[in-house]
N, C-alpha and C positions, 0 to 999 in steps of 0.2 A: 780532298777533305783533310783539314789539319788534324794532326793527332797530338795528344798531350802525353808526354812521357811520364813515367812513374816518378822520375826525379822532380819534374816540374810540379806535379801534384803534391809530393812530399814537401817541397820547398814552400808551397803556398800554405799547406797545413802547419808547417813549422812556424811560419811567420804569423799565422792567425792565432796560434796557441802560444806564442812567445809570452814570457812573463809580463813584459811591458804592455802588450795588447790585452792580456787577461785582466791586468789592473785597470785598464781603461774600460773594459766591458763591465767589470764589477762596479766601478764608480758610476757609470751610466745607469746600471740596474738599481743602484741605491738612490741616485739623484732624482730620478723621475718620480717615484712614489713619495719621497720625502718632500720634494717641491710641491707636489699636488696636495699633500697633507698640510703643508704650510699655507698654501692657497686657500684651503678650506678653513683653517684655523684663524688666519689673519687676512683682513681685507687690505693688503698692501698693494699699491699700484706698482707693479713691476718687481716687487720684492721676491715673489716666487721664481721669476726668471733669473734674478741675480743669485738667488740661492742655488738654483739649478746650475748656473754657470760656475759658481764656486765649487760645487761638488763634482760635476761632470768634467770640468776642465782643470780647475785648480788643484784638486786632490791628486789625480794621476800625474799632473805636471810636477807637483812636489815630490811624489814618490820617485819619478824618473830622474829628477834633478838632484835630490839630496839623499836618496836612500840606495844602498847597494842591493843588488838582486839577491834574493833568498835562494837557498838550495831547494826549496819546495814552493810551488806556485801557490798553494793554499795559504802560506804565510804572507805572501804579497796581497792576496785577497783580504786576509784578516787585517793587515796594515791599512788597506784602503777603507775597510768598514769602520775601524777605530778612528782613523783620521776624518772620515766623513761625519761620524758622530760628534767628534770634537768641533769640527767646523760648523755643523748644524747648531750645536749648543751655543757657540760663540755668536754666530749670525743672529739666531733667534733672540739671545740675550741682548745684543746690541740694538736690534730692531725694536724690541719691547722697551728698552731704556730710552731710545730715541723718541718713540711715540708717546710713552706714558710719562716718563720723568722730565724729558726736555720739551714735551708738547710739540714735537715736530710733526709735520704731515707725513704720511707713510712713504712718499717718494724720496724726500731727502734722508729720512731715517734708513731706508733700504740702501741708498747709495753709500751712506756712512758705514752701515754694517758690512756691506760688500767690500769697501776699500780697506777697512780695518781688518776684517777676517782674511781677505785674500792677501793683501800686502803684508799685514802683520804676521800671518802664518808663514809666508815665504821668508820674511826677515828672521823670525824665530828659528826656523829650521836652518837657515844659513848661519846664524850665530852659533847654534847648537852643534852643527857639523864643522864649524871652524872655517867657513868660507869668507 
């Protein structure tokens, strides 16, 4: 019968609670209800999924790529929440502008909102951090 040493269990716990992974968990916990709320508020074909992708993948990727680790994990979680709020506002604003002002159907408006929010956010952070 295989046995697990205390070192292996501690190593798994340390990896599971690493700041990078906690930022990913926080992003997912924010992304799911926000995307569901977007789905209820707007009848966008696939827009809710693209918002989910932006928040659950794009935000923690931005944190991991462009931001240094904080001395406290709660600061990383706060960063993720603020970044997710900014990304949600940008995505929603662009989606509404595309559907209402430009009279696009929801699908191309959601693609445009996704591309501008995701790529624009990455470019903005890269320029701000001097990459």
